[in-house]
A tleap script that builds the chain and sets N, CA, C and O, in Angstrom:
source leaprc.protein.ff14SB
mol = sequence {
  NMET ILE THR LEU ASN MET THR GLU GLU LYS
  LEU LYS GLU ILE ILE ASP ALA LEU SER GLU
  LEU GLY ASN ASP SER ALA VAL PRO LYS ASN
  VAL LYS ASN LYS VAL ASN GLN MET ILE ASN
  ILE LEU GLU ASP ASP SER GLU LEU SER ILE
  ARG VAL ASN LYS VAL LEU ASN GLU LEU ASP
  GLU ILE ALA ASP ASP THR ASN MET GLN ALA
  TYR THR ARG ILE GLN ILE LEU ASN ILE VAL
  SER LEU LEU GLU THR ILE GLN THR CSER
}
set mol.1.N position { 174.169 36.032 80.367 }
set mol.1.CA position { 173.221 34.933 80.361 }
set mol.1.C position { 172.747 34.658 81.789 }
set mol.1.O position { 173.559 34.574 82.711 }
set mol.2.N position { 171.470 34.523 81.962 }
set mol.2.CA position { 170.912 34.246 83.278 }
set mol.2.C position { 170.953 32.745 83.526 }
set mol.2.O position { 170.518 31.953 82.690 }
set mol.3.N position { 171.481 32.366 84.686 }
set mol.3.CA position { 171.551 30.950 85.024 }
set mol.3.C position { 170.218 30.484 85.583 }
set mol.3.O position { 169.318 31.281 85.848 }
set mol.4.N position { 170.116 29.167 85.754 }
set mol.4.CA position { 168.882 28.581 86.275 }
set mol.4.C position { 168.569 29.114 87.667 }
set mol.4.O position { 167.417 29.426 87.968 }
set mol.5.N position { 169.595 29.220 88.526 }
set mol.5.CA position { 169.365 29.726 89.877 }
set mol.5.C position { 168.872 31.166 89.862 }
set mol.5.O position { 168.002 31.536 90.651 }
set mol.6.N position { 169.425 31.977 88.968 }
set mol.6.CA position { 168.973 33.367 88.864 }
set mol.6.C position { 167.530 33.424 88.383 }
set mol.6.O position { 166.743 34.247 88.850 }
set mol.7.N position { 167.189 32.548 87.450 }
set mol.7.CA position { 165.820 32.495 86.952 }
set mol.7.C position { 164.869 32.064 88.058 }
set mol.7.O position { 163.786 32.631 88.205 }
set mol.8.N position { 165.270 31.061 88.837 }
set mol.8.CA position { 164.437 30.605 89.951 }
set mol.8.C position { 164.249 31.713 90.982 }
set mol.8.O position { 163.161 31.880 91.532 }
set mol.9.N position { 165.319 32.472 91.242 }
set mol.9.CA position { 165.222 33.587 92.180 }
set mol.9.C position { 164.274 34.660 91.650 }
set mol.9.O position { 163.474 35.212 92.406 }
set mol.10.N position { 164.363 34.954 90.360 }
set mol.10.CA position { 163.459 35.937 89.743 }
set mol.10.C position { 162.012 35.466 89.847 }
set mol.10.O position { 161.120 36.247 90.177 }
set mol.11.N position { 161.783 34.175 89.561 }
set mol.11.CA position { 160.425 33.630 89.653 }
set mol.11.C position { 159.886 33.760 91.072 }
set mol.11.O position { 158.730 34.134 91.267 }
set mol.12.N position { 160.714 33.454 92.055 }
set mol.12.CA position { 160.282 33.576 93.449 }
set mol.12.C position { 159.947 35.032 93.765 }
set mol.12.O position { 158.954 35.312 94.436 }
set mol.13.N position { 160.765 35.946 93.287 }
set mol.13.CA position { 160.519 37.373 93.500 }
set mol.13.C position { 159.191 37.792 92.861 }
set mol.13.O position { 158.430 38.561 93.449 }
set mol.14.N position { 158.920 37.285 91.666 }
set mol.14.CA position { 157.678 37.606 90.959 }
set mol.14.C position { 156.479 37.018 91.690 }
set mol.14.O position { 155.460 37.688 91.856 }
set mol.15.N position { 156.600 35.770 92.127 }
set mol.15.CA position { 155.506 35.129 92.864 }
set mol.15.C position { 155.245 35.880 94.168 }
set mol.15.O position { 154.091 36.065 94.552 }
set mol.16.N position { 156.304 36.312 94.849 }
set mol.16.CA position { 156.137 37.100 96.075 }
set mol.16.C position { 155.420 38.419 95.790 }
set mol.16.O position { 154.546 38.832 96.552 }
set mol.17.N position { 155.789 39.073 94.697 }
set mol.17.CA position { 155.144 40.339 94.324 }
set mol.17.C position { 153.671 40.116 93.987 }
set mol.17.O position { 152.814 40.921 94.351 }
set mol.18.N position { 153.386 39.020 93.289 }
set mol.18.CA position { 151.991 38.697 92.974 }
set mol.18.C position { 151.208 38.385 94.250 }
set mol.18.O position { 150.056 38.796 94.387 }
set mol.19.N position { 151.822 37.669 95.172 }
set mol.19.CA position { 151.160 37.351 96.445 }
set mol.19.C position { 150.846 38.622 97.222 }
set mol.19.O position { 149.768 38.763 97.800 }
set mol.20.N position { 151.799 39.538 97.226 }
set mol.20.CA position { 151.588 40.818 97.900 }
set mol.20.C position { 150.414 41.565 97.267 }
set mol.20.O position { 149.581 42.140 97.967 }
set mol.21.N position { 150.361 41.550 95.951 }
set mol.21.CA position { 149.261 42.193 95.234 }
set mol.21.C position { 147.934 41.510 95.573 }
set mol.21.O position { 146.923 42.180 95.784 }
set mol.22.N position { 147.942 40.196 95.624 }
set mol.22.CA position { 146.731 39.443 95.934 }
set mol.22.C position { 146.239 39.643 97.353 }
set mol.22.O position { 145.051 39.472 97.627 }
set mol.23.N position { 147.141 40.004 98.260 }
set mol.23.CA position { 146.767 40.214 99.660 }
set mol.23.C position { 146.425 41.666 99.975 }
set mol.23.O position { 146.042 41.983 101.102 }
set mol.24.N position { 146.561 42.545 98.994 }
set mol.24.CA position { 146.268 43.964 99.181 }
set mol.24.C position { 144.754 44.162 99.252 }
set mol.24.O position { 144.024 43.765 98.344 }
set mol.25.N position { 144.298 44.775 100.329 }
set mol.25.CA position { 142.849 44.958 100.515 }
set mol.25.C position { 142.245 45.937 99.512 }
set mol.25.O position { 141.029 45.943 99.323 }
set mol.26.N position { 143.066 46.761 98.866 }
set mol.26.CA position { 142.564 47.732 97.894 }
set mol.26.C position { 142.365 47.124 96.507 }
set mol.26.O position { 141.787 47.757 95.624 }
set mol.27.N position { 142.841 45.905 96.320 }
set mol.27.CA position { 142.741 45.250 95.012 }
set mol.27.C position { 141.377 44.572 94.897 }
set mol.27.O position { 140.974 43.854 95.811 }
set mol.28.N position { 140.659 44.785 93.793 }
set mol.28.CA position { 139.344 44.161 93.606 }
set mol.28.C position { 139.427 42.628 93.610 }
set mol.28.O position { 140.450 42.040 93.257 }
set mol.29.N position { 138.333 42.013 94.014 }
set mol.29.CA position { 138.289 40.556 94.155 }
set mol.29.C position { 138.579 39.836 92.831 }
set mol.29.O position { 139.272 38.818 92.825 }
set mol.30.N position { 138.058 40.352 91.714 }
set mol.30.CA position { 138.299 39.689 90.429 }
set mol.30.C position { 139.781 39.713 90.064 }
set mol.30.O position { 140.286 38.770 89.456 }
set mol.31.N position { 140.475 40.782 90.431 }
set mol.31.CA position { 141.916 40.870 90.172 }
set mol.31.C position { 142.660 39.893 91.081 }
set mol.31.O position { 143.610 39.240 90.649 }
set mol.32.N position { 142.231 39.794 92.335 }
set mol.32.CA position { 142.852 38.837 93.262 }
set mol.32.C position { 142.729 37.415 92.732 }
set mol.32.O position { 143.674 36.631 92.814 }
set mol.33.N position { 141.558 37.084 92.186 }
set mol.33.CA position { 141.364 35.745 91.622 }
set mol.33.C position { 142.319 35.496 90.460 }
set mol.33.O position { 142.908 34.421 90.354 }
set mol.34.N position { 142.469 36.488 89.594 }
set mol.34.CA position { 143.396 36.345 88.462 }
set mol.34.C position { 144.834 36.232 88.948 }
set mol.34.O position { 145.622 35.467 88.393 }
set mol.35.N position { 145.173 36.986 89.978 }
set mol.35.CA position { 146.528 36.931 90.537 }
set mol.35.C position { 146.818 35.526 91.062 }
set mol.35.O position { 147.901 34.988 90.833 }
set mol.36.N position { 145.859 34.937 91.760 }
set mol.36.CA position { 146.045 33.571 92.262 }
set mol.36.C position { 146.217 32.580 91.118 }
set mol.36.O position { 147.019 31.652 91.218 }
set mol.37.N position { 145.475 32.768 90.038 }
set mol.37.CA position { 145.637 31.911 88.860 }
set mol.37.C position { 147.031 32.083 88.259 }
set mol.37.O position { 147.650 31.109 87.832 }
set mol.38.N position { 147.519 33.315 88.227 }
set mol.38.CA position { 148.857 33.574 87.678 }
set mol.38.C position { 149.939 32.909 88.523 }
set mol.38.O position { 150.910 32.377 87.986 }
set mol.39.N position { 149.770 32.939 89.835 }
set mol.39.CA position { 150.736 32.272 90.717 }
set mol.39.C position { 150.755 30.782 90.413 }
set mol.39.O position { 151.823 30.176 90.327 }
set mol.40.N position { 149.572 30.189 90.250 }
set mol.40.CA position { 149.495 28.763 89.914 }
set mol.40.C position { 150.167 28.466 88.580 }
set mol.40.O position { 150.835 27.443 88.432 }
set mol.41.N position { 149.994 29.350 87.618 }
set mol.41.CA position { 150.629 29.168 86.302 }
set mol.41.C position { 152.148 29.191 86.453 }
set mol.41.O position { 152.842 28.344 85.889 }
set mol.42.N position { 152.663 30.153 87.210 }
set mol.42.CA position { 154.115 30.270 87.372 }
set mol.42.C position { 154.701 29.095 88.147 }
set mol.42.O position { 155.856 28.725 87.935 }
set mol.43.N position { 153.915 28.508 89.041 }
set mol.43.CA position { 154.395 27.370 89.825 }
set mol.43.C position { 154.259 26.046 89.080 }
set mol.43.O position { 154.731 25.015 89.558 }
set mol.44.N position { 153.624 26.067 87.928 }
set mol.44.CA position { 153.431 24.865 87.117 }
set mol.44.C position { 154.780 24.365 86.588 }
set mol.44.O position { 155.775 25.089 86.616 }
set mol.45.N position { 154.797 23.127 86.109 }
set mol.45.CA position { 156.035 22.527 85.598 }
set mol.45.C position { 156.187 22.637 84.090 }
set mol.45.O position { 157.123 22.070 83.525 }
set mol.46.N position { 155.291 23.351 83.429 }
set mol.46.CA position { 155.394 23.473 81.971 }
set mol.46.C position { 156.569 24.384 81.605 }
set mol.46.O position { 157.244 24.928 82.478 }
set mol.47.N position { 156.798 24.536 80.312 }
set mol.47.CA position { 157.935 25.323 79.830 }
set mol.47.C position { 157.846 26.767 80.328 }
set mol.47.O position { 156.780 27.383 80.311 }
set mol.48.N position { 158.977 27.283 80.765 }
set mol.48.CA position { 159.033 28.612 81.378 }
set mol.48.C position { 158.515 29.710 80.456 }
set mol.48.O position { 157.758 30.576 80.896 }
set mol.49.N position { 158.906 29.689 79.198 }
set mol.49.CA position { 158.496 30.761 78.281 }
set mol.49.C position { 156.981 30.792 78.105 }
set mol.49.O position { 156.394 31.867 77.979 }
set mol.50.N position { 156.352 29.634 78.094 }
set mol.50.CA position { 154.890 29.566 77.964 }
set mol.50.C position { 154.232 30.149 79.208 }
set mol.50.O position { 153.280 30.923 79.108 }
set mol.51.N position { 154.738 29.778 80.378 }
set mol.51.CA position { 154.177 30.299 81.628 }
set mol.51.C position { 154.323 31.818 81.696 }
set mol.51.O position { 153.383 32.524 82.061 }
set mol.52.N position { 155.499 32.310 81.343 }
set mol.52.CA position { 155.751 33.755 81.394 }
set mol.52.C position { 154.822 34.495 80.438 }
set mol.52.O position { 154.250 35.522 80.803 }
set mol.53.N position { 154.667 33.984 79.223 }
set mol.53.CA position { 153.787 34.635 78.245 }
set mol.53.C position { 152.334 34.653 78.702 }
set mol.53.O position { 151.639 35.652 78.518 }
set mol.54.N position { 151.870 33.554 79.296 }
set mol.54.CA position { 150.491 33.512 79.805 }
set mol.54.C position { 150.277 34.585 80.864 }
set mol.54.O position { 149.285 35.314 80.835 }
set mol.55.N position { 151.216 34.672 81.795 }
set mol.55.CA position { 151.079 35.635 82.886 }
set mol.55.C position { 151.198 37.070 82.364 }
set mol.55.O position { 150.476 37.957 82.820 }
set mol.56.N position { 152.097 37.297 81.421 }
set mol.56.CA position { 152.211 38.639 80.826 }
set mol.56.C position { 150.909 39.062 80.162 }
set mol.56.O position { 150.487 40.210 80.299 }
set mol.57.N position { 150.271 38.150 79.446 }
set mol.57.CA position { 148.990 38.466 78.809 }
set mol.57.C position { 147.930 38.814 79.847 }
set mol.57.O position { 147.182 39.776 79.676 }
set mol.58.N position { 147.867 38.035 80.921 }
set mol.58.CA position { 146.893 38.310 81.984 }
set mol.58.C position { 147.158 39.673 82.628 }
set mol.58.O position { 146.229 40.442 82.873 }
set mol.59.N position { 148.424 39.961 82.899 }
set mol.59.CA position { 148.768 41.234 83.533 }
set mol.59.C position { 148.456 42.414 82.625 }
set mol.59.O position { 147.989 43.454 83.092 }
set mol.60.N position { 148.710 42.258 81.332 }
set mol.60.CA position { 148.375 43.325 80.382 }
set mol.60.C position { 146.881 43.600 80.385 }
set mol.60.O position { 146.449 44.752 80.339 }
set mol.61.N position { 146.102 42.535 80.441 }
set mol.61.CA position { 144.641 42.668 80.480 }
set mol.61.C position { 144.203 43.434 81.727 }
set mol.61.O position { 143.369 44.336 81.648 }
set mol.62.N position { 144.766 43.074 82.865 }
set mol.62.CA position { 144.404 43.719 84.124 }
set mol.62.C position { 144.841 45.185 84.122 }
set mol.62.O position { 144.084 46.057 84.547 }
set mol.63.N position { 146.043 45.455 83.650 }
set mol.63.CA position { 146.582 46.822 83.669 }
set mol.63.C position { 145.783 47.767 82.778 }
set mol.63.O position { 145.777 48.976 83.006 }
set mol.64.N position { 145.110 47.224 81.765 }
set mol.64.CA position { 144.314 48.055 80.857 }
set mol.64.C position { 142.972 48.477 81.445 }
set mol.64.O position { 142.274 49.302 80.855 }
set mol.65.N position { 142.604 47.929 82.590 }
set mol.65.CA position { 141.336 48.256 83.231 }
set mol.65.C position { 141.347 49.725 83.658 }
set mol.65.O position { 142.193 50.143 84.448 }
set mol.66.N position { 140.409 50.494 83.135 }
set mol.66.CA position { 140.365 51.929 83.428 }
set mol.66.C position { 139.973 52.223 84.877 }
set mol.66.O position { 140.237 53.316 85.377 }
set mol.67.N position { 139.354 51.269 85.548 }
set mol.67.CA position { 138.949 51.461 86.939 }
set mol.67.C position { 140.051 51.102 87.932 }
set mol.67.O position { 139.862 51.224 89.143 }
set mol.68.N position { 141.193 50.664 87.425 }
set mol.68.CA position { 142.297 50.241 88.281 }
set mol.68.C position { 142.927 51.451 88.968 }
set mol.68.O position { 143.143 52.490 88.344 }
set mol.69.N position { 143.217 51.301 90.260 }
set mol.69.CA position { 143.898 52.370 90.985 }
set mol.69.C position { 145.325 52.512 90.467 }
set mol.69.O position { 145.946 51.533 90.052 }
set mol.70.N position { 145.828 53.725 90.495 }
set mol.70.CA position { 147.167 54.004 89.958 }
set mol.70.C position { 148.237 53.177 90.665 }
set mol.70.O position { 149.134 52.643 90.013 }
set mol.71.N position { 148.153 53.067 91.979 }
set mol.71.CA position { 149.154 52.311 92.731 }
set mol.71.C position { 149.159 50.839 92.318 }
set mol.71.O position { 150.223 50.241 92.154 }
set mol.72.N position { 147.988 50.268 92.153 }
set mol.72.CA position { 147.881 48.867 91.743 }
set mol.72.C position { 148.432 48.687 90.338 }
set mol.72.O position { 149.118 47.703 90.059 }
set mol.73.N position { 148.139 49.627 89.456 }
set mol.73.CA position { 148.654 49.557 88.085 }
set mol.73.C position { 150.187 49.599 88.086 }
set mol.73.O position { 150.830 48.879 87.321 }
set mol.74.N position { 150.762 50.433 88.937 }
set mol.74.CA position { 152.224 50.519 89.029 }
set mol.74.C position { 152.800 49.194 89.521 }
set mol.74.O position { 153.819 48.734 89.005 }
set mol.75.N position { 152.160 48.578 90.510 }
set mol.75.CA position { 152.616 47.270 90.990 }
set mol.75.C position { 152.585 46.246 89.855 }
set mol.75.O position { 153.520 45.462 89.690 }
set mol.76.N position { 151.515 46.261 89.085 }
set mol.76.CA position { 151.375 45.324 87.972 }
set mol.76.C position { 152.470 45.566 86.938 }
set mol.76.O position { 153.082 44.617 86.446 }
set mol.77.N position { 152.716 46.821 86.610 }
set mol.77.CA position { 153.744 47.133 85.618 }
set mol.77.C position { 155.139 46.751 86.109 }
set mol.77.O position { 155.991 46.368 85.307 }
set mol.78.N position { 155.381 46.850 87.406 }
set mol.78.CA position { 156.658 46.395 87.962 }
set mol.78.C position { 156.813 44.886 87.805 }
set mol.78.O position { 157.900 44.400 87.491 }
set mol.79.N position { 155.738 44.150 88.021 }
set mol.79.CA position { 155.772 42.694 87.852 }
set mol.79.C position { 155.988 42.349 86.385 }
set mol.79.O position { 156.737 41.425 86.064 }
set mol.80.N position { 155.336 43.087 85.497 }
set mol.80.CA position { 155.540 42.878 84.053 }
set mol.80.C position { 157.014 43.066 83.710 }
set mol.80.O position { 157.589 42.279 82.958 }
set mol.81.N position { 157.613 44.098 84.258 }
set mol.81.CA position { 159.028 44.367 84.004 }
set mol.81.C position { 159.904 43.207 84.473 }
set mol.81.O position { 160.834 42.810 83.771 }
set mol.82.N position { 159.617 42.669 85.642 }
set mol.82.CA position { 160.373 41.520 86.148 }
set mol.82.C position { 160.207 40.308 85.237 }
set mol.82.O position { 161.174 39.604 84.945 }
set mol.83.N position { 158.984 40.071 84.793 }
set mol.83.CA position { 158.729 38.934 83.897 }
set mol.83.C position { 159.465 39.096 82.576 }
set mol.83.O position { 159.962 38.119 82.015 }
set mol.84.N position { 159.535 40.309 82.085 }
set mol.84.CA position { 160.212 40.546 80.807 }
set mol.84.C position { 161.708 40.290 80.902 }
set mol.84.O position { 162.337 39.941 79.903 }
set mol.85.N position { 162.292 40.457 82.094 }
set mol.85.CA position { 163.716 40.134 82.243 }
set mol.85.C position { 163.950 38.638 82.101 }
set mol.85.O position { 164.993 38.216 81.602 }
set mol.86.N position { 162.989 37.837 82.536 }
set mol.86.CA position { 163.094 36.381 82.365 }
set mol.86.C position { 162.865 36.022 80.908 }
set mol.86.O position { 163.565 35.177 80.349 }
set mol.87.N position { 161.885 36.664 80.300 }
set mol.87.CA position { 161.505 36.348 78.922 }
set mol.87.C position { 162.640 36.625 77.945 }
set mol.87.O position { 162.811 35.885 76.976 }
set mol.88.N position { 163.411 37.672 78.182 }
set mol.88.CA position { 164.464 38.048 77.243 }
set mol.88.C position { 165.774 37.314 77.489 }
set mol.88.O position { 166.719 37.453 76.713 }
set mol.89.N position { 165.836 36.538 78.557 }
set mol.89.CA position { 167.091 35.825 78.826 }
set mol.89.C position { 167.184 34.528 78.065 }
set mol.89.O position { 168.178 33.812 78.184 }
savepdb mol mol.pdb
quit
């Protein structure tokens, strides 16, 4: 069972990964805007499962973009994997 502190640490790790993605000059501006929205969602005070599901849906949408660079897609899929560890706990 994941404790609250472990969940908070995972969230911080995810937010850091999203920030890194948002600051990458190779990432398109529309993706950066969505990334910033996702960070705001994760920092919100609403129920954790709702926040995680919203961000997972957004990331799935972005990852499906055929024009996405492979490296960026891998970063997104890594973040999805981190989010899923929170979701299943």
